[in-house]
N, C-alpha and C positions, 0 to 999 in steps of 0.2 A: 504494500500500500504506500502510495506517495502522498504526502500531505504538504500543502503549500499555504503559507500565510493564514493564520487563524484569527486575525483581528475581526471581530464581529461587526457587521454593518446592520443597523436596525432596519427593519422592513419599512417601506414607505407607507405612511398612513394618509391616504388621499380620499377625501369624501367627495364623491361625484354624484351629481343628480343627473340621471339618464331618463329622459321622457320618451316613451313610445319607441324604444329601440327594438324591443323584441316582444313577441307574444308567447306566453307560457301556457302549456296545456296541462291540466291536472292529470294525475296518473293513478292507477289502482294500487291496491295494498301490496302486491308483490312486484311493484315497479322498480326499475333501476334508477330512475330519476325523472325530473320534469323536463320535457322537451322545450327548448327555447329556440326560436328562429329569428335571425337578425338579417337586415339588409346587408349585402356584401358588394363586391366589385361588379361593375358593369351591369347592374340590375339583377344580379343573382342573389341567392340567399345562403346563409351559413347557419347550420343547426348544431346544437350541442345538448347533452343530457346533464342536467344539474342535479346533484345529489341533495338530500336534506342536509341542513346545517347541523353537524354533530354537536352534542352538548360540550360546552367549553371549547368550541372550535378555535384553533390558532390561526389557520390560514386556509386558502383554497388552492387546489392544484388543478390546473388546466392540462388535460391529458391528450397527447398527440401520438397516435399509434403509428406503426410502421407500414410496410407494404405500400399499397395504393392509397391508404388512408380512408377508404370508403368503408364504413362499418354498417351502413344501412340501418340507422336507428329506427326502432318501431315506436308506436305511440306511447309505450311504457318507458321509453328512454333506454331500452336495452339494445345492444349491438346484435344484429343478425348475421354480420360478417366479421371475420377476424376475431372471433370470440376467444381464440387461444392466445391472443396478444398478452404479453406480460402485464402491461399497465391495466388492461381490462380485468385480468385475474387478480390484480393487487388492490383493486378498488375497495373491497371490504376492509382490508388491513389499514389502508389510508384513513377510512372513516373511523375505525376503532382507535386510531392514533390521534384523532382530533383534526383531521384535514377533510374539508369538503372537497368534492371533485366535480369537474366539468369535463365530460368526455366528448371530444369534438369529432364531428363527421366531416367528410369532404363537402365542399360547397356544391350547390345544385348543378353546376356545369362541369363537375369532375366526378361523376358517379357512374361512369362506364369505362370499359377497357382498362386503361392504365391508372385510373383514379387520378390522384394528384400529379403523378408523373413528374414532369419537369417544372410544374407550377410551384413545387415546394420552395424553390430558390428565388421566386419572384417577389417584387415589392408589394404587389396586390395581395399575395397570400399573407405576408406579414401584416398588412393592414387589416385583413379580415380577422386574423387571430387577435390583433390588437383590440378590435371591436368586442370580441368575446371577453377579453380581459377586463375592459371597461365595464361591460355589462355584469360580469360576475362580481366585480368589486362593488358595484352599486347595489346589487341585489343582496349581498351577504354582509357588506361592511367589513370585509377582511382583506388582509394582504393577499395578493394573487401571484402564485408561482406557476411556472411552466415546466412540464415534464414531457420529454420526447424520447421514444425508443426506436432503435434501428433507423429506418428512413425517416421516422418522425423527428430524429435529432437534427436533420437538415432544416426542417420547418422551425424547430425550437431555436436553433442557432440563428436562423434568418430573422426571426422576431427579436431575439435578444440583441442582435448586432445592429438592427435598423431602427428600432423604435425608442422613443424617449417620451417623457411626460406621462400622462395618465394611461396611455395605451401600452406602456412598457411593463413587463413583469417585474415583480419584486425580487425574483431569483429564478434560476433555471437549473433543471436536472436533466442530464443526458445519460441514458443507459444504452449499452451496446451501441456506441456511436458509429455512424456510417463514415468511415475514414478513408476508404479506398474506392474510388469510382473506377469504372471500366471504360477506358478510352477506345474509340473505334467500334463501339457496339452498334447494332442495327438501330437502336433507339438512342439518340444523342444524350438524352437526359440521364442515362445510366452512368455517365461520366461524373455526375454530381456527387460531391461529398461535403462534409462540414468544412473542409479546408478551402473550399471555393468561396467561403464567406469571410467577411472581415471580422475574424475572431477577436482581434485587438480592440474592437469597439464594444465588446461585452464588458460591462462594468459592474453588473449586479452579481450577488453571490452565485457561485457556480459549483455544482457537484457533478463529476463524471464517474460513472460506474461501468466496469467491464467484468466479464467472467473469464477466468484463466483458461477454461476449457472450451471457450467459444471458438468453433472451427469454421464459422461463416467467413467466406473469403473477403467480404466487404467490411468486416468489423474486427480486425485483429486487435486483441486486447491491449497489446503493448503501446498502441498509438493513442489511447485515451489520455495519457499524461501529457502528450504534446498539445492537446486542446487547452488544457489547463495552463500550460506554459505560455501560450499565445494570448490568452484572455487577460484583460486588464482589471479583472475583479480583485477587490481588496480582500475578499474572503473566498477561498476556493480550495477544493480538495479533489484529488484523483484516487479512486479505489479500484483495486482488482480483487474480485471475490474469488475465493478458492473453495474447494470441497464440492459438495453436491453429489447427487446419485450418479452412478455409472451410466453413461449414455452411449449407445452404439447405433445411432441413426445413420441415414444415408447422407451423401454430400448435399443433395437437394434439400433435405430436412434440416440441415445445420443452420440455415438462416430463418427458420420458422420459430414460432413462439415457444413450443413445447420441446425445448432443447436447452443446452447451456446458454445459447444466445438469448433465450428468454428466461434464464434463471430458473429452469425447471427444478422443482423440489426445494427451491430457496426463495420462493416468492415472498413469504412473510418476513424472512430475514432481511432481504433487500428493501422491502417496503418500510420496515421498521427503521433501517438506517436512513432512508430518505426523510422520514418523519423527524428523526433526531436532528438532521441537518437543517431542515426547514425551521425547526424550533430554536435554532441558534447554536446547536452543538456540532460535534463531528460525527461523521458516519459511524 
């Protein structure tokens, strides 16, 4: 584990009045959250699933999944796609630890084929997520952190490096970060990785978590520390998680959620470390 600079930075306490930004739909007893839909880029919409505010809540965590980012939220705020994603599986542990969650779907114009694809690195995408951050902060009255995993780390780093003011997150968590793009691929956007962004512009608290046994070719665990080195955050930490159950999946499965890449068998451990960091401690 590599730890850098432990000076604590207090979370921003910004009171924002947001009028008519989103419409929330009530959900039934076994719901995953309340679905909120906001106006987004070029007349599109951006939806997310907002959990109930836990008792004694300390902060809210906006969750950006990997892959294409299209989770096909249902009316109960539950993901119908990518349900094996680590952040989706960790939601209950975040809630138990006093963090509300906002699980973000792909915008309405990126819900087919490649999903977010190359949009993850665009300014419009950062602005859309910034609107979610503003809305969550206004609804819950809490600091709002951003967590991305796998390809979702491109989105999270995009937001954290571009935005300032009320739309910026109070901190950012990157798990199994996408650090190696593939140049010359059939789809140009597969060349994207977090290092294509201006990481030196990230100034909010930053936690990067990798798994030692992650064999996904795009997320080598040793490169996580390089993200932390480049960020300008006053409080930052890089962690490589060890242990976990023996895993013998295929090369194709190595980048999926239910593998070391997604902290299989260690979901609660990793989520608890995230909670500690958000609350001001070390992982």
